[in-house]
N, C-alpha and C positions, 0 to 999 in steps of 0.2 A: 639979053638971053640969060645972062648970069643971074639977073634979078628974078626972072621967072623960075629958074632952077632953085634958087634959094627959097622962093615962096612955096614951091611944090615940096621941097624938103621939109620946110617948117610945118606944112599941113600934114605931111606924113608922120612927122614926129608927134604932132598933137594927137593924131589918130591912134598911134601906138600907145601913147600915154593914157589916152581915154580907154583903150582896150585893156591896158594893164590895170587901170583902176576898177574897171568892171570885173576883171578876173579876180582881183583882190576881194571885191565885195562879195562875189559869188562864193569864193573860197571861205570867206569869213562867215557868210550865211550858212554854207554847208557845214562848217565846223560847229556853228552855233546850233543848227538843227541836230547834228550828230550828238552834241553834248546834251541837248534837251532830251533827245530820244534815249540816250544812255542813262540820264538821270531818271527818266520815267521808267525805264526798264529796271534800274536798280531799286526804285521805289516799289515797283510791283513785286520784285523778288523779295524785298524786305517784308511787304505785306503778306506775301505767300508764306514766307518763313514764320512770321508771327502767327498767321492763321494755323499753320501746321503745329506750332508750339501750343497754341490755345486749344486746338482740337485734341492734341495728345494729353494736355493737362485735364481737359474735360473728360476724356476717356479714363484717365487715371482716377479722377474724382468719382465718376460713375462706378468704376470697378471697386473702389474703396467702399462706397456706399452699398454696393451689392454684397460685398463680403461681410460688412457689418450687419446688413439685413439678414443674410443667410445665417450668420453666426447667432443672431437674435432668434431666428426661427428654430434653429437646431437646439438652442438653449431652452426655448419655450417648450419644444416637443419633449425634451428630456425632463423638464420640470413637470409636464403634464402627467408623466408616469409616476411621479412622486405623490405621496399623500397630500402634501402641501406645496402650492406653487408660490415661490417667493416673488416679491415685487422686483421688476427689472429697472425701475427708476425710483429716485427719491420722491416722496410725496408727503403732504400734510394729512394726517388721519382726520377723517370727517368727524369723529366722535370726540377725541381728546385734543385735537388740533396740534399734536406733537409732530415735528418733522421726522419722518422715518427714512433712514438711509437705504440705499439700494441693497436688496437681499435680506433686510432685517424685518420686513413686514410680510403680509400675506396677500396674495392676489387670488380672489375667489375664481375658481375655474369656470363656473357657469356664466357669470356676468362680468368678470374681469374688474370688479371693484376692489380697491385696495384699503386695507385696514391694518392697524398694529395688532399684534397677537393678544395683548392684554384686553383690548376692547372687544375682540371677537370672543375671547373666553368669557368675558362678562356677559355678552349677549347670549351665549349658549346657556350659561348657568342661571340666567334669569328667565329662560324660556321654559314653559310648562309642557308644551306640545312636542311630539316626536320630531316634527319638521321645524328647523330653525331658519327663519327668513333673513336674507341679507339686510343689514341695517342701513344701507345707503338710501338717501332721499335727496331730491333736488326739486327744482321748480316744476318738473313734469310729474312729480309724485314719488312715492316710495318704490323701491325695487321689490319685485315679487318673487325673485329667484331664491331657491332654498340651498343651503349649504349641503355638500355631499356628506354622506355618513362617514367616509374615510377622512374628510377634512375635520369633522367634529372629533373623531377619535384621535387624530394627530394633534389637535389643539389642546385637548384636556389631559390632565394626569389620570392615573388609573382610578382614583377615588371619585374625582369629579365626573369621569365618564360613566362610572357605575351609577352615580346619583342621577345623571342625565337619563340613563336607561330606565332607572326606577321611576322617575317622574313621567317618562314616556309611557311606561306600562300602566301607571295609575291613570293617566289621561285617557288611554285607550279603554281601560276597564270602565272608567266613569262615563265615557261617551257612548260605548256600545250598549245595546239593550239586552243582549243575550250573554251576559257574563255572570259568573257565580264566584264569590269570594269565600275562601275557607272560613268556616265558623269557629275555628280555634282562635282564642284570644291572641292578638299581636302577630298572627301568622300572615305573611304577605302573599301566600299562594292564591292563585285564582285561575279561572279557565273560561274559554268560550264554550257554550254548549248549544247543541242542536237537538231537535226531537229524536228520541230513540234510546238514550242512556240516562239512568237516574242516579249514578254513583260518580263521585269525584274523589279519586285517591290523590290527596294533595302531595305534590312532589317536594314540598318544603318540610312539613311537619309529619308527613306520612299518615295523617288521619284520613279516614274514609268518610266523606261527606255525603249526605243524602240530598240530592237536588230536589227531589219531590217534597220532602219535609222541610228543607232548608236548614237542617241541623246535622250534628254528628250524633248518631244513635247506634254506635257499633255494639254488636251483641244483641240487637233487637231488630226485628223486621219493622217495616213501616206500620203494619197493623198493630203489632205489639206496642210500638211507641205511641200510636194514637190511642190505644186502649189505656195506656199509662196516663196520658194527658187527660183523658176523660175522667179517670178516677181522681186525679189530682186537681182537676178544674173545679170540683165541688168545694175545694178548700182554698183555691187561689184564683183571683180574678185575672191576673196576668196569664196564667196557664189557660184560662178559659178563652182569652183572646188568641193565644197561639193555636188552640184547637180549632177555632173558627177559621183561622188562616189556612190550616191544613185541609179544610174541606175543598179548597181549590187545588187539585193535584197538578203539579208541573212535571212534564216528561222531557226526556232528552235522548238523542241518538248517537252523537259522537261529540267528544269534547277535546279542545286544545288546551293543555294545562300550562300554567305559568307560575314561576316562583319569583317573587320580587326581589329576592336577595341574591 
């Protein structure tokens, strides 16, 4: 009987030990799972914090870029009100190939092409027409945009600007078919004329030109002047040619007068 009790007691002890082992394993597994879950949670929290930091940094970067863009736009708007718009970035001038620092060149308002001041001044001074074309050219062809008049005026000194205006007036005078230039020697005065008026009081030399006769004959009517030419034509072949020209009488109605100086 005693042996049976001992065997039963031994079996019971073995069962308890087995249960204890199972409990230990479960506890270890629980702790292990808890540790893994905690590590995963901490990793997710770390990623979340890093994400928040990255988003905040990105927001700050975007804000800085927006502020720079806004400041650039405000600066450009302010410069648009000036006669000359300065370059916002350094560039190599297409004509002289010099590197032009920020703010020391000119950005043309109509086409936004950049040049140094000296090259633009040279372009204007070598242009005979009133309109000065942007000198930029690339693979797509030359730029067809014209400089604004206030840009031209701001780029040139007083004497060069007056010479530019004088060249422009001479070009217009030579291109138009209805112009009359003062007949006094070396006088730069001229006018546009239309049918209806035959006198041109020059604003430069104050002489009164006859548009009909194409001469200055102050103190004589057109008929008196033609009679004079008729008398003198008998003595001079050149005057005879002038008389023949006066047989075609030109009339005018209103005139726009110009003085080239």
